[in-house]
Every structure is written in structure tokens, then in C-alpha cells.
N, CA, C, O and the ligand as a Tripos MOL2 file, in Angstrom:
@<TRIPOS>MOLECULE
protein
  305   303    77     0     0
PROTEIN
NO_CHARGES

@<TRIPOS>ATOM
      1 N          89.5060 -166.7570  -42.6270 N.3       1 MET1
      2 CA         90.1530 -167.7990  -43.4360 C.3       1 MET1
      3 C          90.7450 -167.1820  -44.6060 C.2       1 MET1
      4 O          90.0930 -166.3680  -45.2600 O.2       1 MET1
      5 N          92.0070 -167.5240  -44.9440 N.am      2 VAL2
      6 CA         92.5970 -167.0280  -46.1570 C.3       2 VAL2
      7 C          92.9530 -168.0900  -47.1090 C.2       2 VAL2
      8 O          93.0650 -169.2590  -46.7410 O.2       2 VAL2
      9 N          93.1370 -167.7040  -48.3580 N.am      3 ILE3
     10 CA         93.5350 -168.6630  -49.3970 C.3       3 ILE3
     11 C          94.9410 -168.1870  -49.7750 C.2       3 ILE3
     12 O          95.2070 -167.0230  -50.0710 O.2       3 ILE3
     13 N          95.7980 -169.1780  -49.7370 N.am      4 LYS4
     14 CA         97.1990 -168.9540  -50.0600 C.3       4 LYS4
     15 C          97.5410 -169.4340  -51.4970 C.2       4 LYS4
     16 O          97.2360 -170.5770  -51.8350 O.2       4 LYS4
     17 N          98.1170 -168.6540  -52.2780 N.am      5 TYR5
     18 CA         98.5470 -169.0570  -53.6160 C.3       5 TYR5
     19 C         100.0150 -169.4250  -53.5770 C.2       5 TYR5
     20 O         100.8420 -168.6670  -53.0710 O.2       5 TYR5
     21 N         100.3310 -170.5760  -54.1080 N.am      6 GLU6
     22 CA        101.7360 -170.9740  -54.1400 C.3       6 GLU6
     23 C         102.0120 -171.6230  -55.4660 C.2       6 GLU6
     24 O         101.2230 -172.4080  -55.9930 O.2       6 GLU6
     25 N         103.2290 -171.2450  -56.0120 N.am      7 CYS7
     26 CA        103.5950 -171.9310  -57.2770 C.3       7 CYS7
     27 C         103.8470 -173.3390  -57.0700 C.2       7 CYS7
     28 O         104.5390 -173.7370  -56.1330 O.2       7 CYS7
     29 N         103.2780 -174.1440  -57.9630 N.am      8 ARG8
     30 CA        103.3610 -175.6130  -57.7880 C.3       8 ARG8
     31 C         104.7420 -176.1050  -58.1900 C.2       8 ARG8
     32 O         105.1360 -177.2170  -57.8380 O.2       8 ARG8
     33 N         105.4670 -175.2910  -58.9160 N.am      9 HIS9
     34 CA        106.6890 -175.8060  -59.4800 C.3       9 HIS9
     35 C         107.8920 -175.3070  -58.5650 C.2       9 HIS9
     36 O         108.7420 -176.1210  -58.2030 O.2       9 HIS9
     37 N         107.9610 -174.0480  -58.2130 N.am     10 CYS10
     38 CA        109.0910 -173.5370  -57.4470 C.3      10 CYS10
     39 C         108.6440 -173.2360  -55.9780 C.2      10 CYS10
     40 O         109.4720 -172.8580  -55.1490 O.2      10 CYS10
     41 N         107.3800 -173.4000  -55.6790 N.am     11 HIS11
     42 CA        106.8280 -173.2340  -54.3400 C.3      11 HIS11
     43 C         107.0520 -171.8410  -53.8000 C.2      11 HIS11
     44 O         107.1550 -171.6510  -52.5890 O.2      11 HIS11
     45 N         107.1270 -170.8700  -54.6790 N.am     12 THR12
     46 CA        107.1260 -169.5370  -54.2450 C.3      12 THR12
     47 C         105.7520 -169.0700  -53.8040 C.2      12 THR12
     48 O         104.7570 -169.3010  -54.4920 O.2      12 THR12
     49 N         105.7010 -168.4250  -52.6740 N.am     13 GLY13
     50 CA        104.3650 -167.9410  -52.2310 C.3      13 GLY13
     51 C         103.9980 -166.7240  -53.0740 C.2      13 GLY13
     52 O         104.8170 -165.8220  -53.2500 O.2      13 GLY13
     53 N         102.7630 -166.6940  -53.6000 N.am     14 LEU14
     54 CA        102.3840 -165.6310  -54.5640 C.3      14 LEU14
     55 C         101.4500 -164.6460  -53.9210 C.2      14 LEU14
     56 O         101.1700 -163.5960  -54.5000 O.2      14 LEU14
     57 N         100.9520 -164.9560  -52.7220 N.am     15 GLY15
     58 CA        100.0960 -164.0430  -52.0440 C.3      15 GLY15
     59 C          98.9410 -164.7210  -51.3130 C.2      15 GLY15
     60 O          98.7190 -165.9280  -51.4040 O.2      15 GLY15
     61 N          98.2250 -163.8760  -50.5880 N.am     16 PHE16
     62 CA         97.0770 -164.4130  -49.8300 C.3      16 PHE16
     63 C          95.9050 -163.5570  -50.2400 C.2      16 PHE16
     64 O          96.0250 -162.3890  -50.6120 O.2      16 PHE16
     65 N          94.7290 -164.2300  -50.1460 N.am     17 LEU17
     66 CA         93.4360 -163.5560  -50.3880 C.3      17 LEU17
     67 C          92.5180 -163.9590  -49.3260 C.2      17 LEU17
     68 O          92.5570 -165.1150  -48.9050 O.2      17 LEU17
     69 N          91.6540 -163.0590  -48.8330 N.am     18 PRO18
     70 CA         90.6340 -163.5220  -47.9180 C.3      18 PRO18
     71 C          89.6340 -164.3570  -48.7160 C.2      18 PRO18
     72 O          89.2630 -164.0340  -49.8440 O.2      18 PRO18
     73 N          89.2380 -165.3990  -48.0990 N.am     19 ALA19
     74 CA         88.4030 -166.4360  -48.7890 C.3      19 ALA19
     75 C          87.1370 -165.8000  -49.4510 C.2      19 ALA19
     76 O          86.6730 -166.1910  -50.5230 O.2      19 ALA19
     77 N          86.6250 -164.7720  -48.6960 N.am     20 GLU20
     78 CA         85.3550 -164.1450  -49.1790 C.3      20 GLU20
     79 C          85.5580 -163.4680  -50.5200 C.2      20 GLU20
     80 O          84.6190 -163.2610  -51.2890 O.2      20 GLU20
     81 N          86.8020 -163.1310  -50.7740 N.am     21 GLN21
     82 CA         86.9860 -162.4160  -52.0630 C.3      21 GLN21
     83 C          87.3230 -163.3480  -53.2240 C.2      21 GLN21
     84 O          87.5200 -162.9060  -54.3550 O.2      21 GLN21
     85 N          87.3850 -164.5900  -52.9360 N.am     22 VAL22
     86 CA         87.7130 -165.5310  -54.0020 C.3      22 VAL22
     87 C          86.4940 -166.1850  -54.5700 C.2      22 VAL22
     88 O          85.6860 -166.7880  -53.8640 O.2      22 VAL22
     89 N          86.3820 -166.0500  -55.8690 N.am     23 ASP23
     90 CA         85.3210 -166.6480  -56.5740 C.3      23 ASP23
     91 C          85.7560 -167.9030  -57.2590 C.2      23 ASP23
     92 O          86.3210 -167.8900  -58.3530 O.2      23 ASP23
     93 N          85.4770 -168.9970  -56.5800 N.am     24 PHE24
     94 CA         85.9640 -170.3100  -57.0760 C.3      24 PHE24
     95 C          85.4850 -170.6210  -58.5100 C.2      24 PHE24
     96 O          86.1540 -171.3040  -59.2850 O.2      24 PHE24
     97 N          84.3740 -170.1200  -58.7940 N.am     25 LYS25
     98 CA         83.8220 -170.2700  -60.1710 C.3      25 LYS25
     99 C          84.7280 -169.6000  -61.2070 C.2      25 LYS25
    100 O          85.0730 -170.1510  -62.2530 O.2      25 LYS25
    101 N          85.0880 -168.3590  -60.8290 N.am     26 ARG26
    102 CA         85.8980 -167.6160  -61.7580 C.3      26 ARG26
    103 C          87.2390 -168.1780  -61.8550 C.2      26 ARG26
    104 O          87.8340 -168.0830  -62.9290 O.2      26 ARG26
    105 N          87.8100 -168.7800  -60.8050 N.am     27 LEU27
    106 CA         89.1180 -169.4110  -60.8700 C.3      27 LEU27
    107 C          89.1570 -170.5770  -61.7360 C.2      27 LEU27
    108 O          90.2340 -170.9990  -62.1570 O.2      27 LEU27
    109 N          88.0110 -171.1430  -62.0360 N.am     28 GLY28
    110 CA         88.0130 -172.3280  -62.9110 C.3      28 GLY28
    111 C          88.1070 -173.5830  -62.0890 C.2      28 GLY28
    112 O          88.0810 -174.6920  -62.6220 O.2      28 GLY28
    113 N          88.2170 -173.4080  -60.7830 N.am     29 VAL29
    114 CA         88.4290 -174.5590  -59.8610 C.3      29 VAL29
    115 C          87.3010 -175.5590  -60.0410 C.2      29 VAL29
    116 O          87.5580 -176.7620  -60.0760 O.2      29 VAL29
    117 N          86.0890 -175.1140  -60.1530 N.am     30 LEU30
    118 CA         84.9730 -175.9910  -60.1920 C.3      30 LEU30
    119 C          84.8160 -176.7760  -61.4760 C.2      30 LEU30
    120 O          84.0300 -177.7190  -61.5660 O.2      30 LEU30
    121 N          85.5790 -176.3630  -62.4590 N.am     31 GLN31
    122 CA         85.5980 -177.1600  -63.7210 C.3      31 GLN31
    123 C          86.5840 -178.3250  -63.6660 C.2      31 GLN31
    124 O          86.6120 -179.1780  -64.5530 O.2      31 GLN31
    125 N          87.4010 -178.3410  -62.5930 N.am     32 LEU32
    126 CA         88.3350 -179.4360  -62.5260 C.3      32 LEU32
    127 C          87.6590 -180.6670  -61.9490 C.2      32 LEU32
    128 O          86.6640 -180.5860  -61.2290 O.2      32 LEU32
    129 N          88.2350 -181.8080  -62.2910 N.am     33 SER33
    130 CA         87.7190 -183.0660  -61.6860 C.3      33 SER33
    131 C          88.1070 -183.1120  -60.2660 C.2      33 SER33
    132 O          89.0510 -182.4310  -59.8660 O.2      33 SER33
    133 N          87.4140 -183.8980  -59.4620 N.am     34 PRO34
    134 CA         87.7260 -183.9600  -58.0070 C.3      34 PRO34
    135 C          89.1700 -184.3300  -57.8130 C.2      34 PRO34
    136 O          89.8000 -183.8790  -56.8560 O.2      34 PRO34
    137 N          89.7050 -185.1280  -58.6850 N.am     35 GLU35
    138 CA         91.1050 -185.5190  -58.5400 C.3      35 GLU35
    139 C          92.0330 -184.3580  -58.7310 C.2      35 GLU35
    140 O          92.9890 -184.1500  -57.9830 O.2      35 GLU35
    141 N          91.7120 -183.5950  -59.7760 N.am     36 GLU36
    142 CA         92.5650 -182.3960  -60.0390 C.3      36 GLU36
    143 C          92.4320 -181.3790  -58.8860 C.2      36 GLU36
    144 O          93.4040 -180.7710  -58.4370 O.2      36 GLU36
    145 N          91.1990 -181.2340  -58.4450 N.am     37 GLN37
    146 CA         91.0230 -180.3530  -57.2640 C.3      37 GLN37
    147 C          91.8990 -180.7960  -56.0620 C.2      37 GLN37
    148 O          92.4950 -179.9600  -55.3830 O.2      37 GLN37
    149 N          91.9640 -182.1230  -55.8140 N.am     38 ASN38
    150 CA         92.8160 -182.6170  -54.8020 C.3      38 ASN38
    151 C          94.2240 -182.2760  -54.9790 C.2      38 ASN38
    152 O          94.9260 -182.0200  -54.0010 O.2      38 ASN38
    153 N          94.6950 -182.2560  -56.2210 N.am     39 ASN39
    154 CA         96.0630 -181.9930  -56.5490 C.3      39 ASN39
    155 C          96.3740 -180.5110  -56.3950 C.2      39 ASN39
    156 O          97.4790 -180.1200  -56.0190 O.2      39 ASN39
    157 N          95.3920 -179.7200  -56.6900 N.am     40 LEU40
    158 CA         95.6600 -178.2520  -56.8060 C.3      40 LEU40
    159 C          95.3860 -177.5310  -55.4960 C.2      40 LEU40
    160 O          96.0190 -176.5170  -55.2030 O.2      40 LEU40
    161 N          94.4300 -178.0530  -54.6880 N.am     41 ILE41
    162 CA         93.9450 -177.4170  -53.5280 C.3      41 ILE41
    163 C          94.2120 -178.1890  -52.3050 C.2      41 ILE41
    164 O          93.8630 -179.3680  -52.2440 O.2      41 ILE41
    165 N          94.8230 -177.5900  -51.3010 N.am     42 SER42
    166 CA         95.0100 -178.3520  -50.0950 C.3      42 SER42
    167 C          94.4880 -177.4910  -48.8800 C.2      42 SER42
    168 O          94.4710 -176.2610  -48.8990 O.2      42 SER42
    169 N          94.0850 -178.2270  -47.8750 N.am     43 TYR43
    170 CA         93.5780 -177.5410  -46.6750 C.3      43 TYR43
    171 C          94.5060 -177.8390  -45.4840 C.2      43 TYR43
    172 O          94.8420 -179.0000  -45.2500 O.2      43 TYR43
    173 N          94.9210 -176.8210  -44.7380 N.am     44 ASP44
    174 CA         95.6970 -177.1800  -43.5220 C.3      44 ASP44
    175 C          94.8950 -177.1610  -42.2720 C.2      44 ASP44
    176 O          93.7040 -176.8550  -42.3250 O.2      44 ASP44
    177 N          95.4660 -177.4640  -41.1650 N.am     45 GLU45
    178 CA         94.7290 -177.6500  -39.8280 C.3      45 GLU45
    179 C          94.1520 -176.3680  -39.4860 C.2      45 GLU45
    180 O          93.1250 -176.3890  -38.8090 O.2      45 GLU45
    181 N          94.6690 -175.1890  -39.8610 N.am     46 GLN46
    182 CA         94.0860 -173.9100  -39.3930 C.3      46 GLN46
    183 C          92.8650 -173.5610  -40.2150 C.2      46 GLN46
    184 O          92.1650 -172.5870  -39.9370 O.2      46 GLN46
    185 N          92.6200 -174.3650  -41.2260 N.am     47 GLY47
    186 CA         91.4820 -174.0960  -42.0190 C.3      47 GLY47
    187 C          91.7950 -173.2400  -43.2620 C.2      47 GLY47
    188 O          90.9070 -172.9000  -44.0440 O.2      47 GLY47
    189 N          93.1110 -172.8990  -43.4200 N.am     48 SER48
    190 CA         93.3750 -172.1250  -44.5830 C.3      48 SER48
    191 C          93.5470 -173.0000  -45.8230 C.2      48 SER48
    192 O          93.8020 -174.1990  -45.7120 O.2      48 SER48
    193 N          93.4120 -172.4160  -46.9650 N.am     49 ILE49
    194 CA         93.3910 -173.1600  -48.1980 C.3      49 ILE49
    195 C          94.6440 -172.7400  -49.0270 C.2      49 ILE49
    196 O          94.9350 -171.5510  -49.1600 O.2      49 ILE49
    197 N          95.3450 -173.6990  -49.5550 N.am     50 SER50
    198 CA         96.3850 -173.3800  -50.4440 C.3      50 SER50
    199 C          95.9900 -173.8070  -51.8850 C.2      50 SER50
    200 O          95.4250 -174.8810  -52.0910 O.2      50 SER50
    201 N          96.2930 -172.9680  -52.8370 N.am     51 ILE51
    202 CA         95.9830 -173.3340  -54.1600 C.3      51 ILE51
    203 C          97.3330 -173.2640  -54.9280 C.2      51 ILE51
    204 O          98.0790 -172.2870  -54.8620 O.2      51 ILE51
    205 N          97.5910 -174.3950  -55.6720 N.am     52 SER52
    206 CA         98.7450 -174.4160  -56.4780 C.3      52 SER52
    207 C          98.5010 -173.8010  -57.8060 C.2      52 SER52
    208 O          97.6600 -174.2360  -58.5930 O.2      52 SER52
    209 N          99.3070 -172.7170  -58.0450 N.am     53 VAL53
    210 CA         99.1700 -172.0900  -59.3240 C.3      53 VAL53
    211 C         100.5920 -172.1230  -59.9760 C.2      53 VAL53
    212 O         101.5160 -172.7590  -59.4700 O.2      53 VAL53
    213 N         100.7080 -171.4330  -61.0770 N.am     54 ILE54
    214 CA        102.0340 -171.3000  -61.7500 C.3      54 ILE54
    215 C         102.4500 -169.9240  -61.7480 C.2      54 ILE54
    216 O         101.7190 -169.0710  -62.2500 O.2      54 ILE54
    217 N         103.6110 -169.6110  -61.2040 N.am     55 CYS55
    218 CA        104.0420 -168.2260  -61.2160 C.3      55 CYS55
    219 C         104.5590 -167.8260  -62.6060 C.2      55 CYS55
    220 O         104.7120 -168.6630  -63.4950 O.2      55 CYS55
    221 N         104.8230 -166.5130  -62.7670 N.am     56 GLU56
    222 CA        105.1480 -166.0140  -64.1310 C.3      56 GLU56
    223 C         106.4250 -166.6410  -64.6540 C.2      56 GLU56
    224 O         106.5650 -166.9660  -65.8330 O.2      56 GLU56
    225 N         107.3610 -166.7980  -63.7040 N.am     57 ASP57
    226 CA        108.6490 -167.3840  -64.1020 C.3      57 ASP57
    227 C         108.4700 -168.7850  -64.5880 C.2      57 ASP57
    228 O         109.0480 -169.1200  -65.6220 O.2      57 ASP57
    229 N         107.7490 -169.6010  -63.9600 N.am     58 CYS58
    230 CA        107.5190 -170.9800  -64.3370 C.3      58 CYS58
    231 C         106.6980 -170.9940  -65.6110 C.2      58 CYS58
    232 O         106.9550 -171.8110  -66.4950 O.2      58 CYS58
    233 N         105.7490 -170.1410  -65.7260 N.am     59 GLN59
    234 CA        104.9190 -170.0950  -66.9020 C.3      59 GLN59
    235 C         105.7640 -169.7870  -68.1230 C.2      59 GLN59
    236 O         105.5720 -170.3920  -69.1770 O.2      59 GLN59
    237 N         106.7150 -168.8370  -67.9930 N.am     60 GLU60
    238 CA        107.6530 -168.5540  -69.0830 C.3      60 GLU60
    239 C         108.4390 -169.7540  -69.3850 C.2      60 GLU60
    240 O         108.6290 -170.0630  -70.5610 O.2      60 GLU60
    241 N         108.9270 -170.4760  -68.3950 N.am     61 ALA61
    242 CA        109.7240 -171.6470  -68.6290 C.3      61 ALA61
    243 C         108.9580 -172.6870  -69.3580 C.2      61 ALA61
    244 O         109.4820 -173.3520  -70.2510 O.2      61 ALA61
    245 N         107.6930 -172.8410  -68.9800 N.am     62 LEU62
    246 CA        106.7920 -173.8850  -69.5700 C.3      62 LEU62
    247 C         106.5750 -173.4860  -71.0250 C.2      62 LEU62
    248 O         106.5200 -174.3460  -71.9040 O.2      62 LEU62
    249 N         106.4560 -172.2310  -71.2730 N.am     63 ARG63
    250 CA        106.1370 -171.8360  -72.6400 C.3      63 ARG63
    251 C         107.2920 -172.1270  -73.5820 C.2      63 ARG63
    252 O         107.0870 -172.3620  -74.7730 O.2      63 ARG63
    253 N         108.4840 -172.1110  -73.0570 N.am     64 PHE64
    254 CA        109.6410 -172.3890  -73.9030 C.3      64 PHE64
    255 C         109.9740 -173.8590  -73.8640 C.2      64 PHE64
    256 O         110.6690 -174.3690  -74.7430 O.2      64 PHE64
    257 N         109.4850 -174.5410  -72.8530 N.am     65 ASN65
    258 CA        109.7700 -176.0260  -72.7560 C.3      65 ASN65
    259 C         108.3740 -176.7240  -72.4730 C.2      65 ASN65
    260 O         108.1180 -177.2560  -71.3930 O.2      65 ASN65
    261 N         107.5490 -176.6750  -73.4790 N.am     66 PRO66
    262 CA        106.1880 -177.1680  -73.2250 C.3      66 PRO66
    263 C         106.1270 -178.6690  -72.9090 C.2      66 PRO66
    264 O         105.1050 -179.1700  -72.4400 O.2      66 PRO66
    265 N         107.2170 -179.3710  -73.1670 N.am     67 ASN67
    266 CA        107.1710 -180.8410  -72.8550 C.3      67 ASN67
    267 C         107.7480 -181.0730  -71.4870 C.2      67 ASN67
    268 O         107.6820 -182.2050  -71.0080 O.2      67 ASN67
    269 N         108.3060 -180.0950  -70.8240 N.am     68 LEU68
    270 CA        108.9430 -180.2340  -69.6080 C.3      68 LEU68
    271 C         108.0920 -180.8650  -68.5340 C.2      68 LEU68
    272 O         108.4990 -181.8010  -67.8460 O.2      68 LEU68
    273 N         106.8520 -180.3010  -68.4100 N.am     69 HIS69
    274 CA        105.9980 -180.7350  -67.3300 C.3      69 HIS69
    275 C         104.7570 -181.4210  -67.8540 C.2      69 HIS69
    276 O         103.8720 -181.7730  -67.0750 O.2      69 HIS69
    277 N         104.6730 -181.6180  -69.1660 N.am     70 GLY70
    278 CA        103.4220 -182.1100  -69.6870 C.3      70 GLY70
    279 C         102.3220 -181.1410  -69.6170 C.2      70 GLY70
    280 O         102.5650 -179.9410  -69.4850 O.2      70 GLY70
    281 N         101.0650 -181.6190  -69.7020 N.am     71 TYR71
    282 CA         99.9430 -180.7150  -69.6980 C.3      71 TYR71
    283 C          99.7180 -180.2190  -68.2430 C.2      71 TYR71
    284 O          99.7320 -180.9860  -67.2810 O.2      71 TYR71
    285 N          99.5120 -178.8970  -68.1530 N.am     72 GLU72
    286 CA         99.2740 -178.3440  -66.8390 C.3      72 GLU72
    287 C          98.0500 -177.4410  -66.8950 C.2      72 GLU72
    288 O          97.8090 -176.7460  -67.8820 O.2      72 GLU72
    289 N          97.3100 -177.4700  -65.8450 N.am     73 TYR73
    290 CA         96.2340 -176.4890  -65.6910 C.3      73 TYR73
    291 C          96.8450 -175.1750  -65.1840 C.2      73 TYR73
    292 O          97.6930 -175.1810  -64.2920 O.2      73 TYR73
    293 N          96.4220 -174.1000  -65.7370 N.am     74 ILE74
    294 CA         96.9380 -172.7730  -65.3280 C.3      74 ILE74
    295 C          95.7700 -172.0480  -64.7440 C.2      74 ILE74
    296 O          94.8410 -171.7390  -65.4900 O.2      74 ILE74
    297 N          95.7390 -171.7620  -63.5220 N.am     75 ILE75
    298 CA         94.7060 -170.9930  -62.8640 C.3      75 ILE75
    299 C          95.1500 -169.5440  -62.7250 C.2      75 ILE75
    300 O          96.2020 -169.2930  -62.1370 O.2      75 ILE75
    301 N          94.4320 -168.6330  -63.2150 N.am     76 GLN76
    302 CA         94.8740 -167.2240  -63.1340 C.3      76 GLN76
    303 C          94.0040 -166.4330  -62.2200 C.2      76 GLN76
    304 O          94.2300 -165.2370  -62.0350 O.2      76 GLN76
    305 ZN        107.2380 -170.8760  -60.0430 Zn       77 ZN77
@<TRIPOS>BOND
     1     1     2 1
     2     2     3 1
     3     3     4 2
     4     3     5 am
     5     5     6 1
     6     6     7 1
     7     7     8 2
     8     7     9 am
     9     9    10 1
    10    10    11 1
    11    11    12 2
    12    11    13 am
    13    13    14 1
    14    14    15 1
    15    15    16 2
    16    15    17 am
    17    17    18 1
    18    18    19 1
    19    19    20 2
    20    19    21 am
    21    21    22 1
    22    22    23 1
    23    23    24 2
    24    23    25 am
    25    25    26 1
    26    26    27 1
    27    27    28 2
    28    27    29 am
    29    29    30 1
    30    30    31 1
    31    31    32 2
    32    31    33 am
    33    33    34 1
    34    34    35 1
    35    35    36 2
    36    35    37 am
    37    37    38 1
    38    38    39 1
    39    39    40 2
    40    39    41 am
    41    41    42 1
    42    42    43 1
    43    43    44 2
    44    43    45 am
    45    45    46 1
    46    46    47 1
    47    47    48 2
    48    47    49 am
    49    49    50 1
    50    50    51 1
    51    51    52 2
    52    51    53 am
    53    53    54 1
    54    54    55 1
    55    55    56 2
    56    55    57 am
    57    57    58 1
    58    58    59 1
    59    59    60 2
    60    59    61 am
    61    61    62 1
    62    62    63 1
    63    63    64 2
    64    63    65 am
    65    65    66 1
    66    66    67 1
    67    67    68 2
    68    67    69 am
    69    69    70 1
    70    70    71 1
    71    71    72 2
    72    71    73 am
    73    73    74 1
    74    74    75 1
    75    75    76 2
    76    75    77 am
    77    77    78 1
    78    78    79 1
    79    79    80 2
    80    79    81 am
    81    81    82 1
    82    82    83 1
    83    83    84 2
    84    83    85 am
    85    85    86 1
    86    86    87 1
    87    87    88 2
    88    87    89 am
    89    89    90 1
    90    90    91 1
    91    91    92 2
    92    91    93 am
    93    93    94 1
    94    94    95 1
    95    95    96 2
    96    95    97 am
    97    97    98 1
    98    98    99 1
    99    99   100 2
   100    99   101 am
   101   101   102 1
   102   102   103 1
   103   103   104 2
   104   103   105 am
   105   105   106 1
   106   106   107 1
   107   107   108 2
   108   107   109 am
   109   109   110 1
   110   110   111 1
   111   111   112 2
   112   111   113 am
   113   113   114 1
   114   114   115 1
   115   115   116 2
   116   115   117 am
   117   117   118 1
   118   118   119 1
   119   119   120 2
   120   119   121 am
   121   121   122 1
   122   122   123 1
   123   123   124 2
   124   123   125 am
   125   125   126 1
   126   126   127 1
   127   127   128 2
   128   127   129 am
   129   129   130 1
   130   130   131 1
   131   131   132 2
   132   131   133 am
   133   133   134 1
   134   134   135 1
   135   135   136 2
   136   135   137 am
   137   137   138 1
   138   138   139 1
   139   139   140 2
   140   139   141 am
   141   141   142 1
   142   142   143 1
   143   143   144 2
   144   143   145 am
   145   145   146 1
   146   146   147 1
   147   147   148 2
   148   147   149 am
   149   149   150 1
   150   150   151 1
   151   151   152 2
   152   151   153 am
   153   153   154 1
   154   154   155 1
   155   155   156 2
   156   155   157 am
   157   157   158 1
   158   158   159 1
   159   159   160 2
   160   159   161 am
   161   161   162 1
   162   162   163 1
   163   163   164 2
   164   163   165 am
   165   165   166 1
   166   166   167 1
   167   167   168 2
   168   167   169 am
   169   169   170 1
   170   170   171 1
   171   171   172 2
   172   171   173 am
   173   173   174 1
   174   174   175 1
   175   175   176 2
   176   175   177 am
   177   177   178 1
   178   178   179 1
   179   179   180 2
   180   179   181 am
   181   181   182 1
   182   182   183 1
   183   183   184 2
   184   183   185 am
   185   185   186 1
   186   186   187 1
   187   187   188 2
   188   187   189 am
   189   189   190 1
   190   190   191 1
   191   191   192 2
   192   191   193 am
   193   193   194 1
   194   194   195 1
   195   195   196 2
   196   195   197 am
   197   197   198 1
   198   198   199 1
   199   199   200 2
   200   199   201 am
   201   201   202 1
   202   202   203 1
   203   203   204 2
   204   203   205 am
   205   205   206 1
   206   206   207 1
   207   207   208 2
   208   207   209 am
   209   209   210 1
   210   210   211 1
   211   211   212 2
   212   211   213 am
   213   213   214 1
   214   214   215 1
   215   215   216 2
   216   215   217 am
   217   217   218 1
   218   218   219 1
   219   219   220 2
   220   219   221 am
   221   221   222 1
   222   222   223 1
   223   223   224 2
   224   223   225 am
   225   225   226 1
   226   226   227 1
   227   227   228 2
   228   227   229 am
   229   229   230 1
   230   230   231 1
   231   231   232 2
   232   231   233 am
   233   233   234 1
   234   234   235 1
   235   235   236 2
   236   235   237 am
   237   237   238 1
   238   238   239 1
   239   239   240 2
   240   239   241 am
   241   241   242 1
   242   242   243 1
   243   243   244 2
   244   243   245 am
   245   245   246 1
   246   246   247 1
   247   247   248 2
   248   247   249 am
   249   249   250 1
   250   250   251 1
   251   251   252 2
   252   251   253 am
   253   253   254 1
   254   254   255 1
   255   255   256 2
   256   255   257 am
   257   257   258 1
   258   258   259 1
   259   259   260 2
   260   259   261 am
   261   261   262 1
   262   262   263 1
   263   263   264 2
   264   263   265 am
   265   265   266 1
   266   266   267 1
   267   267   268 2
   268   267   269 am
   269   269   270 1
   270   270   271 1
   271   271   272 2
   272   271   273 am
   273   273   274 1
   274   274   275 1
   275   275   276 2
   276   275   277 am
   277   277   278 1
   278   278   279 1
   279   279   280 2
   280   279   281 am
   281   281   282 1
   282   282   283 1
   283   283   284 2
   284   283   285 am
   285   285   286 1
   286   286   287 1
   287   287   288 2
   288   287   289 am
   289   289   290 1
   290   290   291 1
   291   291   292 2
   292   291   293 am
   293   293   294 1
   294   294   295 1
   295   295   296 2
   296   295   297 am
   297   297   298 1
   298   298   299 1
   299   299   300 2
   300   299   301 am
   301   301   302 1
   302   302   303 1
   303   303   304 2
@<TRIPOS>SUBSTRUCTURE
     1 MET1         2 RESIDUE 1 A MET
     2 VAL2         6 RESIDUE 1 A VAL
     3 ILE3        10 RESIDUE 1 A ILE
     4 LYS4        14 RESIDUE 1 A LYS
     5 TYR5        18 RESIDUE 1 A TYR
     6 GLU6        22 RESIDUE 1 A GLU
     7 CYS7        26 RESIDUE 1 A CYS
     8 ARG8        30 RESIDUE 1 A ARG
     9 HIS9        34 RESIDUE 1 A HIS
    10 CYS10       38 RESIDUE 1 A CYS
    11 HIS11       42 RESIDUE 1 A HIS
    12 THR12       46 RESIDUE 1 A THR
    13 GLY13       50 RESIDUE 1 A GLY
    14 LEU14       54 RESIDUE 1 A LEU
    15 GLY15       58 RESIDUE 1 A GLY
    16 PHE16       62 RESIDUE 1 A PHE
    17 LEU17       66 RESIDUE 1 A LEU
    18 PRO18       70 RESIDUE 1 A PRO
    19 ALA19       74 RESIDUE 1 A ALA
    20 GLU20       78 RESIDUE 1 A GLU
    21 GLN21       82 RESIDUE 1 A GLN
    22 VAL22       86 RESIDUE 1 A VAL
    23 ASP23       90 RESIDUE 1 A ASP
    24 PHE24       94 RESIDUE 1 A PHE
    25 LYS25       98 RESIDUE 1 A LYS
    26 ARG26      102 RESIDUE 1 A ARG
    27 LEU27      106 RESIDUE 1 A LEU
    28 GLY28      110 RESIDUE 1 A GLY
    29 VAL29      114 RESIDUE 1 A VAL
    30 LEU30      118 RESIDUE 1 A LEU
    31 GLN31      122 RESIDUE 1 A GLN
    32 LEU32      126 RESIDUE 1 A LEU
    33 SER33      130 RESIDUE 1 A SER
    34 PRO34      134 RESIDUE 1 A PRO
    35 GLU35      138 RESIDUE 1 A GLU
    36 GLU36      142 RESIDUE 1 A GLU
    37 GLN37      146 RESIDUE 1 A GLN
    38 ASN38      150 RESIDUE 1 A ASN
    39 ASN39      154 RESIDUE 1 A ASN
    40 LEU40      158 RESIDUE 1 A LEU
    41 ILE41      162 RESIDUE 1 A ILE
    42 SER42      166 RESIDUE 1 A SER
    43 TYR43      170 RESIDUE 1 A TYR
    44 ASP44      174 RESIDUE 1 A ASP
    45 GLU45      178 RESIDUE 1 A GLU
    46 GLN46      182 RESIDUE 1 A GLN
    47 GLY47      186 RESIDUE 1 A GLY
    48 SER48      190 RESIDUE 1 A SER
    49 ILE49      194 RESIDUE 1 A ILE
    50 SER50      198 RESIDUE 1 A SER
    51 ILE51      202 RESIDUE 1 A ILE
    52 SER52      206 RESIDUE 1 A SER
    53 VAL53      210 RESIDUE 1 A VAL
    54 ILE54      214 RESIDUE 1 A ILE
    55 CYS55      218 RESIDUE 1 A CYS
    56 GLU56      222 RESIDUE 1 A GLU
    57 ASP57      226 RESIDUE 1 A ASP
    58 CYS58      230 RESIDUE 1 A CYS
    59 GLN59      234 RESIDUE 1 A GLN
    60 GLU60      238 RESIDUE 1 A GLU
    61 ALA61      242 RESIDUE 1 A ALA
    62 LEU62      246 RESIDUE 1 A LEU
    63 ARG63      250 RESIDUE 1 A ARG
    64 PHE64      254 RESIDUE 1 A PHE
    65 ASN65      258 RESIDUE 1 A ASN
    66 PRO66      262 RESIDUE 1 A PRO
    67 ASN67      266 RESIDUE 1 A ASN
    68 LEU68      270 RESIDUE 1 A LEU
    69 HIS69      274 RESIDUE 1 A HIS
    70 GLY70      278 RESIDUE 1 A GLY
    71 TYR71      282 RESIDUE 1 A TYR
    72 GLU72      286 RESIDUE 1 A GLU
    73 TYR73      290 RESIDUE 1 A TYR
    74 ILE74      294 RESIDUE 1 A ILE
    75 ILE75      298 RESIDUE 1 A ILE
    76 GLN76      302 RESIDUE 1 A GLN
    77 ZN77       305 GROUP 0 **** ****
């Protein structure tokens, strides 16, 4: 099983990680509400997990346009 990171804004694939190497606690995922987890994490039929993150480009854009997207969680 792999976990796929994808930018939630531009949908750029940011990489894959074997699930065993991912510490959900460290990602901050467990601090999110179930609703937020639903928005950020999706599961496909093959059992792989996609996590919506923000890539560096979009993070920069957000920094200069903080009102563009409203409040966003940033998982690093
Ligand atoms: Zn992006």
C-alpha cells in the first residue's frame, strides 16, 4: 500500500510513500476533524491513499495572496 501526495490546488503529484513509513500522528492528520480528514484524504479501489497537501509553488502563492483560498491546513 502506498500513500500518494498530491497538491490540492494544482493537482501536481508530489510523491509516493510506503504506508508503513508514514506516521499519521506526525502528519497532523489525526488532529483534523473527521470532515477535514474526508476532504484531505481519499482512498481508491486499489487501497492506496491520496493525501491532499500544498506544493511549494501554491504555498508561495498563498503566502502572497492569503485571502485567495481562505484558511487552509498545511500538512508537511
Ligand atoms: Zn500546487
